[in-house]
C-alpha positions in Angstrom: 54.8 25.8 84.3 55.8 29.2 85.6 52.4 30.0 87.0 52.2 29.3 90.8 49.5 27.1 92.1 48.0 30.2 93.7 49.1 33.6 94.8 48.6 33.7 98.6 48.2 37.5 98.6 48.4 40.1 95.8 49.2 42.9 98.2 52.1 43.3 100.6 51.4 42.0 104.0 51.6 44.3 107.0 54.6 42.3 108.3 56.4 42.9 104.9 55.8 46.6 105.2 57.1 46.6 108.8 60.2 44.8 107.4 60.5 47.6 104.8 60.7 50.2 107.5 64.1 48.7 108.6 65.2 49.1 105.0 64.3 52.8 105.1 66.8 53.2 107.9 69.4 51.0 106.2 69.3 53.0 103.0 69.7 56.2 104.9 72.7 54.8 106.7 74.4 53.8 103.5 73.6 57.2 101.9 75.3 59.0 104.7 78.7 57.5 104.0 79.6 59.8 101.1 78.0 62.7 102.9 80.4 62.5 105.8 83.3 61.5 103.7 83.0 63.0 100.2 85.5 60.8 98.3 85.3 58.0 95.8 86.2 55.4 98.4 83.2 56.3 100.5 81.0 56.3 97.4 82.2 52.8 96.5 81.6 51.6 100.1 78.1 53.0 100.0 77.4 51.2 96.8 78.7 47.9 98.3 76.5 48.4 101.4 73.5 49.1 99.2 74.2 46.0 97.2 74.3 43.8 100.4 71.2 45.4 101.8 69.4 45.2 98.4 70.3 41.5 97.9 69.2 40.7 101.5 65.9 42.4 100.8 65.4 40.6 97.5 66.2 37.3 99.1 63.6 37.9 101.9 61.0 39.1 99.5 61.3 36.1 97.2 61.4 33.7 100.1 58.0 34.9 101.5 56.5 35.3 98.0 53.5 33.0 97.5 53.3 32.2 101.2 50.2 32.7 103.2 50.3 35.6 105.7 50.5 33.5 108.8 52.1 33.8 112.3 55.0 31.7 111.1 55.7 34.0 108.2 55.4 37.1 110.5 57.9 35.7 113.0 60.3 34.8 110.1 60.1 38.4 108.8 60.6 39.8 112.3 63.8 37.7 112.6 65.0 38.8 109.2 64.2 42.4 110.2 66.2 42.2 113.4 69.2 41.0 111.4 68.8 43.8 109.0 68.4 46.3 111.9 71.8 45.2 113.2 73.3 45.6 109.7 71.8 49.1 109.3 73.1 50.2 112.7 76.6 49.1 112.0 76.6 50.0 108.3 78.5 53.3 108.7 81.4 51.5 110.3 81.3 48.3 108.4 84.6 49.0 106.7 86.5 50.3 109.8 87.7 48.6 112.9 86.8 45.1 113.9 83.8 45.2 116.3 81.1 46.8 114.2 82.3 45.2 110.9 82.0 41.8 112.6 78.5 42.5 114.0 77.5 43.5 110.5 78.9 40.4 108.9 77.5 38.0 111.5 74.0 39.6 111.3 74.2 39.2 107.5 75.3 35.6 107.7 72.5 34.8 110.2 70.0 36.4 107.8 71.3 34.5 104.8 71.2 31.3 106.9 67.5 31.9 107.8 66.7 32.5 104.1 68.5 29.3 103.0 66.6 27.2 105.6 63.3 28.8 104.7 63.7 28.4 101.0 64.7 24.8 101.5 61.6 24.2 103.6 59.5 26.0 101.0 60.9 23.7 98.3 61.4 26.3 95.7 64.6 24.7 94.5 65.0 21.0 94.1 68.7 21.0 94.8 70.7 22.1 97.8 73.0 24.2 95.6 70.9 27.2 94.5 71.3 31.0 94.5 70.7 31.2 98.2 73.6 28.7 98.8 75.9 31.0 96.8 74.7 34.0 98.7 75.6 32.2 101.9 79.1 31.7 100.6 79.4 35.4 100.0 78.1 36.1 103.5 80.9 33.8 104.9 83.4 35.8 102.9 82.1 39.0 104.5 82.8 37.5 108.0 86.4 36.9 106.8 86.6 40.4 105.5 85.5 41.7 108.9 88.6 40.3 110.6 90.9 41.1 107.7 93.2 44.1 107.7 91.4 47.4 106.9 91.9 49.1 103.6 92.6 47.3 100.3 92.3 43.8 101.6 89.0 44.3 103.4 87.5 46.3 100.5 88.7 43.7 98.0 87.0 40.9 99.9 83.8 42.9 100.1 83.8 43.3 96.3 84.4 39.6 95.8 81.7 38.7 98.3 79.1 41.0 96.5 80.1 39.6 93.1 79.7 36.1 94.3 76.3 36.7 95.7 75.0 38.5 92.6 76.5 35.8 90.3 74.3 33.1 91.8 71.1 33.6 89.8 73.1 34.1 86.6 75.3 31.0 87.1 72.4 28.9 88.1 70.0 30.3 85.5 68.6 26.9 84.5 67.5 26.3 88.1 65.9 29.8 88.2 63.7 28.7 85.3 62.2 26.0 87.4 61.0 28.4 90.1 57.4 29.5 89.9 56.6 33.2 90.4 53.3 35.0 90.6 52.8 38.3 88.7 50.7 40.3 91.1 52.8 40.5 94.3 56.4 41.0 93.1 56.0 44.2 91.0 54.4 46.0 93.9 57.2 44.8 96.3 60.0 46.1 94.1 58.2 49.3 93.4 58.0 49.8 97.1 61.8 49.7 97.3 61.9 52.3 94.6 59.7 54.5 96.7 62.0 54.0 99.7 65.0 55.1 97.6 63.0 58.1 96.2 62.2 59.0 99.8 65.8 59.2 100.6 66.1 62.2 98.3 63.3 64.0 100.2 64.8 63.1 103.5 68.4 64.0 102.6 67.5 67.4 101.2 64.9 68.1 103.9 67.4 67.4 106.7 70.0 69.6 105.0 67.4 72.4 104.6 66.2 72.1 108.2 69.7 72.4 109.5 70.6 75.5 107.5 69.4 79.1 107.2 68.3 79.0 103.5 68.7 81.9 101.2 66.7 82.4 98.0 69.0 80.3 95.9 68.8 77.4 98.4 65.0 77.5 98.4 65.0 77.4 94.6 67.3 74.3 94.9 64.8 72.7 97.3 62.0 73.3 94.8 64.1 71.9 91.9 65.0 68.9 94.0 61.3 68.2 94.6 60.5 68.7 90.9 63.4 66.3 90.0 62.0 63.7 92.5 58.6 64.0 90.9 60.1 63.5 87.4 62.0 60.4 88.5 58.8 59.1 90.1 57.0 59.7 86.8 59.6 57.8 84.8 59.0 54.7 86.9 55.4 54.7 87.9 53.7 56.4 84.9 55.6 54.4 82.3 57.9 51.8 83.7 55.8 49.9 86.4 53.2 48.7 83.9 55.8 47.4 81.6 57.3 45.3 84.4 53.9 43.9 85.3 53.1 43.1 81.6 56.5 41.4 81.2 56.1 39.3 84.3 52.6 38.2 83.3 53.4 37.4 79.7 57.0 36.0 79.8 57.1 32.2 79.4 60.0 32.1 81.9 59.2 34.4 84.7 62.4 33.5 86.5 64.4 35.4 83.8 62.3 38.6 84.5 62.7 38.2 88.2 66.5 37.8 87.9 67.3 40.4 85.2 64.6 43.1 85.5 63.7 43.0 89.2 66.8 41.7 91.0 69.6 43.2 88.7 67.9 46.0 86.9 66.2 47.5 90.0 69.5 47.5 91.8 70.7 50.1 89.2 67.6 52.2 89.9 68.1 52.1 93.6 71.8 53.0 93.5 71.0 55.8 91.0 68.4 57.3 93.3 70.7 57.2 96.4 73.4 59.0 94.4 70.9 61.6 93.3 69.9 62.1 97.0 73.6 62.8 98.0 74.2 65.0 95.0 71.0 67.0 95.5 71.9 67.6 99.2 75.2 69.1 98.1 73.4 71.3 95.6 71.1 72.7 98.3 74.1 73.2 100.6 76.1 75.1 97.9 73.6 76.4 95.4 75.6 79.3 94.1 79.1 77.7 94.3 80.6 74.6 92.7 79.8 71.6 95.0 83.0 70.3 96.7 84.6 67.0 96.0 83.0 64.0 94.4 79.5 65.1 95.6 79.4 67.4 92.5 79.4 64.4 90.2 76.8 62.3 92.0 73.7 64.2 90.9 74.0 63.8 87.1 75.7 60.4 87.6 72.9 59.0 89.7 70.2 60.4 87.3 72.1 58.8 84.4 72.3 55.5 86.2 68.6 55.6 87.0 67.6 56.2 83.4 70.2 53.7 82.2 68.5 51.1 84.5 65.3 51.5 82.4 67.3 51.0 79.2 68.7 47.7 80.6 65.4 46.4 81.9 63.5 47.2 78.7 66.2 45.5 76.7 65.9 42.4 79.0 62.1 42.5 78.8 61.5 43.4 75.1 64.9 43.4 73.4 64.8 47.1 72.6 65.5 50.1 74.9 63.8 53.4 73.8 65.7 56.0 71.9 64.6 58.8 74.3 65.8 57.2 77.5 69.0 56.0 75.9 69.8 59.5 74.6 69.0 61.1 78.0 71.2 58.6 79.8 74.1 59.5 77.5 73.4 63.2 77.9 73.4 63.0 81.7 76.6 60.9 81.6 78.2 63.6 79.4 77.2 66.2 82.0 78.8 64.3 84.9 82.4 65.4 84.3 81.3 69.0 83.8 79.2 69.2 87.0 82.2 70.0 89.2 82.7 73.3 87.3 79.1 74.4 87.7 77.2 76.0 90.6 75.1 73.4 92.4 71.9 75.2 91.4 72.8 75.2 87.7 73.6 71.5 87.7 70.4 70.7 89.6 68.4 72.8 87.1 69.9 71.0 84.1 69.2 67.6 85.5 65.7 68.4 86.6 65.0 70.0 83.2 66.3 67.0 81.2 64.2 64.6 83.2 61.1 66.8 82.9 61.8 67.1 79.1 62.0 63.3 78.8 58.7 62.9 80.6 57.1 65.5 78.4 58.4 63.8 75.3 57.1 60.3 76.4 53.8 61.8 77.3 53.5 63.3 73.8 54.4 60.0 72.2 51.7 58.2 74.2 49.1 61.0 73.8 49.5 61.1 70.0 49.5 57.3 69.7 52.9 57.4 67.9 55.1 54.3 67.8 57.8 54.5 70.5 61.2 54.8 68.8 63.5 52.0 70.0 67.0 50.7 69.5 67.0 47.1 68.3 69.5 44.8 69.9 69.8 41.0 69.7 67.0 39.3 71.6 67.8 38.3 75.1 68.5 34.6 76.0 
């Protein structure tokens, strides 16, 4: 019953890829917050912005999933893209003042309204109350936050709004089980967003390098950043992507995979990659000195979160995260509090080396046909 009547297209349409270009800009805007204001408040705001952007992208992707590539779908994606463009432009000031926060919130509310209308027309959910309805409630709360006093009140409303939106699929899990999802289109779409987040590492470090007169240590940091990016790519596309495809094809209730693995789990991957990009930029800027402020912690923290995302998704897919990735996530987490006392180049070298070692270990396991050591946990519901 979870198999769709047909999959309209197995590959992303050109209109979807155009919509993704707006997300490239949006991710960059969110990542720049902790660069300009290296404190934990800015990091938290960046994560909240990424969460809203991510959830909007997920909603749009699932709405057009299984729909023929028609002019109607293209205009719908263009309208959603315009809303996202407004959100991306105003994102750096979404927590300050009243004009730009209100533009951001209204654009988001319009986007969520478009998605709710389209999903109702599509008939994916039999009831009016569905995860899209709950996300609209969160969008209304963001409008209230935009006119609320700055600081603790506004930030608190943002947190509540994001939690409400993300809670929708979990609270209405039974209704998610009734939705039919195809297995060919969605894995590619979510992998595309991972590529976007990986690209932010290249863009952040490249822009920093282009603005500076690099010495030998900084050039080494650039090389290590690229090696780290390749290692993170390898973790996902050499080993993780096929597991997601397999799970979506074989799971009796695909809605659970879409909710836990794609919607929730990939959010961890995206946030981790963006934090890595900010931390790597700091390491290139200060290769021989300890990186200033909270930026020092973001590189190992982001890498740990990225690897931890695989542990969570594999548990939700197969009930057992691998020992190797769990150990690496713990090791990178342990490195995080020490990173502020290490030169940026040293911290970057350790993180890149650990990720490279994990890839080498997993390649050896696969090449020698050994069983993959896993940690057994209770089966998922």
